[in-house]
N, C-alpha and C positions, 0 to 999 in steps of 0.2 A: 502584553498586547493580545487581545482576544483573537486576532486574525493570524497569529503565528502558526506556521505549519512546520512541525518538527520532522526532519528528514535526514537520512544519512547522506554522505557525499556520493555514494554509489547510487542511492535512490534518486538523488537530484540529477545525476548524469543520465539515468534511465528516463526520467521525466523529460529532460531536454531532448534526448534522442527521439522519443515518441512524438513530442511536439514538432520537431523538425520534419519527421516523416509525414505527419498529418498535414502540415502546411505546405511542404514542397512537393510531395508526391501525391497525396490523396486529394487535395483540393482541386488541382487541374483535372484529375480523373473524374471526379463527381460532376464538375462543370460540363465535361464532355458527355457524360451519361445523361444529364438533364437536357442538354442541347439535342442530343440524338433522340431522346424520348419525346421532346416537343415537336420534332419534325414528323412524328408518327401521326399527328393530327389531334383529334378531340381529346383534351386533357382531362375531362370529367370522368372518362372511363379508361384512362391510360394507366395500366398497372405499373409499367416501367417508370413512368414519370413520378407517380406517387411513391413508389419504392425508393427511387433516387432522392426525392425530397425528404423522405423520412430518414434515410441514411445520412443525408446532409445535416439535418437537424440534430441527430444524435452525435455525430462527429464534431459539429461546431460546439456543442455543449461540452464535449470532452476537451476540445481546444481551450475553451474558457477556463475549465477546471485546471488544466495543466499550467496555463498562464498565471492563474491565481497561486498555485503552488510555488512557481518560480518567483513570483513577486513577493510573496509573504514567507518564504522559507527561513527556517532557523536550522543550521546544521547541528546534527547530533554527532558528537565526537565521543568515542568510548572512553570511559573513566576507569582506569585500572589501578590507580595509585593506592587506594585505601582497601582494596579487597572487598568492596561492597558493590552489589549489583546496582547498575545505573543504566539509563538510556544509552543505547549503542553497544552494550556488552552482549556477548553470547554467553548463555547460561546453560550448563548441563545439570540435569536433575533426574531423580528416579523416584517412583512410587514403590513402596515395598512390594517385592515380588514381580516387578515389571522391568522392562528394558529401559535403559537410560534414554532420555529425550534431550534435544538440543535446540534452543531457540535464541535468535537474536532479538533484542528488544528495540523496536523502531517506532517511528511515528505512525499514526493511523493511515496516512497517505500511501505507505508502502507495505503495510501489514499483509502477510500472506502465510497463514499457518502451515499450509501444505509445503511451502518452500522454506519453512524454518524461520519465519519472521512473525513475531507477535507485537501488537501495539502496546505501548506503555499504558494505554487506557483499558486494555482487556483485563479480564479476571486474572489470567496468568501473569501478565506484565505488572499489574498493580501489586499482586501478592509477592512477586520476587524482588521488586525494587527495594533497596535498603537492607537486604539480608546478605549474609556471608556464607562462604563454603562451610558445609557441615550443618547449617541451620535447617531445622524442620519447618516447613512453610505450609500453611493451610491455604488452599486455593478454593474460593467459593464461587461456584457457577450456578446458573439457574437450574441446572440438573442435579445440584447437590455439591457438597464439599468433599475434598480429598486432600491428603497430606503428601508432600514430596520432600526429599532431602536434596539440597544443593550440593553437587559433587565437584563443580568447577565453574570458574568465571574466566572468560577469555576476553 
């Protein structure tokens, strides 16, 4: 199905928490801000009103995005039985002469390279999937290609 959103159990829990926070805490706060700004008078030149409405629009879009993730999610469970990199695995690898790097392969909805999570759709994720410990893997990025050796699959 084209609408499937692959996500780890931890990622799904984080999405649910964020959605709960936005709907139970943030919505009442923004309604109060808009009401207070309306009471200031002329809305055409009321910065507080326009800022609150803009914030409301952005947050409501995020709520819809989170609801779609929850509705269309497919859980990624790590596959470790065959020693082959798959979605959900954490992979350690190193480029010659560089320090070892460690990334978990997740769905696009929870990818955050700075936090050690790369999407299976990214250049790194695509290159690593299907390989084994010890394999030399070429990663092709828009900035060029480089090779890494897989040192562990967790």
